[in-house]
C-alpha positions in Angstrom: -60.5 204.7 15.0 -63.6 204.7 16.9 -64.4 205.1 20.4 -63.7 201.5 21.0 -60.1 201.9 19.6 -57.3 204.3 20.9 -56.2 206.6 18.6 -52.4 205.9 19.5 -50.6 202.8 20.9 -49.5 204.3 24.1 -53.0 205.0 25.0 -54.1 201.4 24.7 -54.0 198.6 27.2 -54.7 196.0 24.6 -55.1 192.2 24.4 -52.4 190.0 22.5 -52.5 190.2 18.7 -55.7 188.2 17.5 -55.8 187.0 13.6 -52.1 187.5 13.1 -51.8 183.8 11.6 -54.5 184.9 9.3 -51.9 186.9 7.7 -49.5 184.1 6.8 -50.5 183.5 3.1 -48.9 186.2 0.4 -51.1 189.4 -0.1 -53.5 189.8 -2.7 -52.7 192.6 -4.8 -49.0 192.0 -3.9 -46.6 194.3 -6.2 -49.5 196.7 -6.2 -50.6 195.8 -9.8 -54.0 195.1 -8.4 -54.3 192.0 -10.3 -55.1 189.5 -8.1 -58.5 188.4 -6.8 -58.7 189.7 -3.2 -57.6 192.9 -1.7 -56.7 192.4 2.0 -57.3 195.1 4.3 -56.3 195.2 7.7 -58.7 196.9 10.6 -58.9 196.8 14.6 -62.2 196.2 15.0 -63.5 193.8 12.1 -67.4 193.5 14.1 -67.8 197.0 13.3 -70.9 197.0 10.9 -68.9 199.3 8.1 -66.8 196.5 7.3 -69.5 194.1 6.2 -71.1 197.2 4.6 -67.9 198.0 2.9 -67.1 194.5 1.7 -70.7 194.4 0.0 -70.2 197.7 -1.7 -67.0 196.8 -3.0 -68.1 193.6 -4.2 -71.0 195.5 -6.4 -68.5 197.2 -8.0 -66.5 194.0 -8.8 -63.8 194.3 -6.2 -63.5 191.0 -3.6 -61.8 192.5 -0.2 -61.2 190.5 2.8 -61.0 192.2 6.3 -58.4 190.9 8.3 -58.9 191.7 11.9 -56.2 192.6 14.6 -56.5 193.4 18.1 -53.0 195.1 18.5 -52.6 198.3 17.2 -48.9 197.7 16.5 -49.6 195.1 13.6 -51.3 196.0 11.1 -48.3 198.5 9.8 -45.5 196.3 10.0 -47.9 193.6 8.0 -48.8 196.1 5.2 -45.2 196.8 4.9 -43.8 193.4 4.5 -47.0 192.6 2.0 -49.2 190.7 4.4 -52.0 193.4 3.9 -52.3 195.4 1.0 -54.2 198.3 2.8 -54.9 199.2 6.5 -57.4 201.5 8.0 -57.2 202.0 11.5 -54.9 204.9 12.5 -54.9 208.7 12.1 -51.8 210.9 10.9 -50.0 211.2 14.0 -49.5 207.4 14.5 -48.7 206.8 11.1 -46.0 209.5 11.5 -44.9 207.8 14.6 -44.6 204.3 13.1 -42.7 205.5 10.0 -40.2 207.5 12.0 -39.8 204.8 14.4 -39.6 201.7 11.9 -37.9 203.8 9.0 -40.9 202.8 6.5 -42.5 204.8 4.4 -46.2 204.0 4.5 -48.5 206.5 3.1 -52.2 207.8 3.3 -54.5 207.1 -0.1 -57.6 208.4 1.4 -59.6 209.8 4.2 -62.3 208.3 6.5 -63.6 209.9 9.7 -62.2 212.1 12.5 -63.8 211.3 16.0 -63.9 214.6 17.8 -62.4 215.0 21.5 -64.9 216.3 23.7 -65.1 218.6 26.6 -67.5 217.6 29.6 -68.9 219.2 32.6 -71.3 218.4 35.1 -71.5 221.9 36.2 -71.9 224.2 33.2 -73.8 223.9 30.5 -71.5 226.2 28.0 -67.9 226.8 27.8 -69.0 230.5 28.2 -70.1 229.9 31.8 -66.8 228.6 32.9 -65.5 231.3 35.2 -61.9 232.8 35.1 -59.6 230.8 37.3 -61.7 227.6 37.3 -59.6 224.2 36.8 -60.2 222.1 33.7 -59.0 218.4 33.9 -57.1 217.1 30.6 -55.6 213.2 30.0 -52.0 213.1 31.4 -50.5 210.8 28.3 -48.6 213.0 25.8 -50.6 212.3 22.7 -54.2 213.0 24.0 -53.3 215.7 26.5 -51.5 217.4 23.4 -54.9 217.3 21.8 -57.1 218.2 24.7 -55.1 221.4 24.8 -55.5 222.3 21.5 -59.4 221.7 22.2 -59.1 223.7 25.3 -57.7 226.5 22.9 -60.3 226.0 19.8 -63.0 226.7 22.9 -61.0 230.0 24.2 -60.4 228.6 27.4 -56.5 228.7 27.1 -53.7 230.0 24.9 -50.9 228.2 23.7 -47.8 229.6 23.1 -46.6 229.5 19.3 -50.1 228.2 18.8 -49.9 224.8 20.0 -49.1 221.4 18.4 -49.4 217.6 18.6 -46.8 218.0 21.3 -48.1 220.6 23.3 -47.9 220.0 26.9 -48.8 222.0 30.0 -45.9 224.1 30.0 -46.9 225.3 27.1 -49.9 227.1 28.2 -49.4 230.9 28.5 -51.2 231.5 31.8 -51.3 234.9 31.8 -53.7 234.7 28.5 -55.8 231.8 29.6 -59.2 232.0 30.7 -58.7 228.6 33.2 -56.3 226.4 34.9 -55.3 223.1 33.8 -54.4 219.9 35.6 -53.6 216.5 34.0 -55.3 213.1 35.1 -54.8 209.6 34.5 -57.2 209.3 31.3 -59.5 206.7 33.1 -59.8 209.4 35.8 -60.8 212.3 34.0 -64.8 211.2 34.2 -64.3 210.8 38.0 -63.2 214.4 38.2 -65.9 216.0 37.0 -67.1 216.9 40.5 -64.2 218.5 41.6 -63.4 220.6 38.4 -65.0 222.8 36.0 -64.8 220.6 33.3 -62.7 217.4 32.1 -61.4 216.3 28.2 -62.4 213.0 28.3 -61.3 210.2 26.1 -63.8 208.5 23.8 -63.4 205.2 25.6 -64.6 206.5 28.7 -67.5 208.6 27.6 -70.1 206.0 27.6 -68.7 204.3 30.7 -68.5 207.5 32.8 -72.9 207.5 32.2 -72.2 210.5 29.7 -73.1 210.6 26.3 -71.3 212.3 23.4 -74.1 214.5 22.9 -72.9 215.9 26.2 -70.0 217.4 24.9 -69.6 221.6 25.5 -66.5 221.5 22.9 -64.7 219.3 20.7 -62.7 219.2 17.8 -63.4 221.1 14.8 -62.7 218.9 11.9 -62.0 222.0 9.7 -59.5 223.2 12.4 -56.1 222.8 10.6 -54.9 221.8 13.8 -57.3 218.6 13.6 -55.9 217.2 10.4 -53.4 215.1 12.0 -56.0 213.4 13.6 -58.1 212.4 10.8 -58.2 208.8 10.3 -56.9 207.2 7.0 -56.1 204.4 4.3 -52.6 203.4 4.3 -50.6 201.6 1.8 -46.9 201.1 0.8 -45.6 204.1 -1.0 -45.1 202.2 -4.0 -49.0 201.3 -4.4 -50.3 204.9 -3.8 -51.3 205.1 -7.2 -53.3 201.5 -7.6 -56.3 202.2 -9.1 -58.2 199.5 -7.4 -57.1 200.7 -4.1 -58.0 204.2 -4.9 -61.4 202.8 -6.4 -61.9 201.0 -2.7 -61.4 204.6 -1.1 -64.0 206.3 -3.0 -66.4 203.3 -2.3 -65.6 203.8 1.6 -66.4 207.4 1.3 -69.5 207.7 -0.8 -71.3 204.6 -0.2 -74.5 205.4 1.7 -74.6 202.1 3.6 -71.0 202.1 4.5 -70.9 205.9 5.8 -73.9 205.3 8.0 -72.5 202.3 9.6 -69.3 203.8 10.0 -71.4 206.6 12.1 -73.2 204.3 13.8 -70.1 202.1 14.7 -68.9 205.4 16.6 -71.7 206.0 18.7 -72.6 209.0 16.3 -69.2 210.7 16.9 -67.5 210.0 13.6 -67.4 213.0 11.1 -66.7 211.5 7.9 -64.5 213.6 5.7 -62.9 213.4 2.2 -60.0 215.2 2.7 -57.7 215.5 -0.6 -54.8 213.0 -0.4 -52.2 215.8 -1.1 -53.1 217.5 2.0 -53.0 214.1 3.9 -49.6 213.8 2.6 -48.4 216.7 3.3 -49.6 216.8 7.2 -47.8 213.4 7.1 -44.7 215.1 6.2 -45.0 217.8 8.7 -45.7 215.6 11.5 -42.9 213.2 10.6 -40.4 215.9 10.5 -41.7 217.2 14.0 -41.7 213.9 15.1 -38.0 213.2 14.4 -37.5 216.7 15.8 -39.1 216.0 19.1 -37.5 212.4 19.3 -33.6 214.3 18.9 
């Protein structure tokens, strides 16, 4: 998801679904045989420039795609499951795992697109190393962003999380005796305005530019190569029975390798997206792990 789209449904205050009526007709490629004329792909933010570039690149390869726009992040997965879409591309593994567990579904990743790093910002210090011991750092208070923010702080050497941390970590998991800073949780929209009062704050991408900051101002962020970041890689998702569809896999390859698509993807993110070509087996392994953790967390 780009900085204009939330990384998990709990983060978003979104308008009512737009474009759902467009999904009323049967999906192209229904049955997974790839023989129909049009491949329907659900997204959130059809106006983002990578989608028109993707349509052009797919057409050059002889594949016609239809980008179906949604304004509600809760809709593309059910639409894919029900056959109204062939694929969707709007979510990361954590979101898909939560959907599968909650719905009893088995949608699966068939390719990666990018990771959108979550950044730590400061108006007082130019480097993480400059932050004095005992200072306070703010993080978002919603569960998914808070866990990810804590992992960012741990990666930056500011805190240590018990048992190494996970996508479910919260403030109680901080080992205060081994941590350099204190951490306070605030409503995500308030983290930018907290900067005068704290040493630094982890700020959701949606609020960075609104706060007059630049993404380049981040003094720390996710490391896409860190195993802890893998669950936040954005993906193409398909029905499990379609995971080996040759046309769908070719579309993933086009998205990952076409220069115009990749340039537009980075442009749409405000230069924050880090394109990745994570092996599908690693994506599936991560999904399996996160689903198991999600089931355990939900009791």
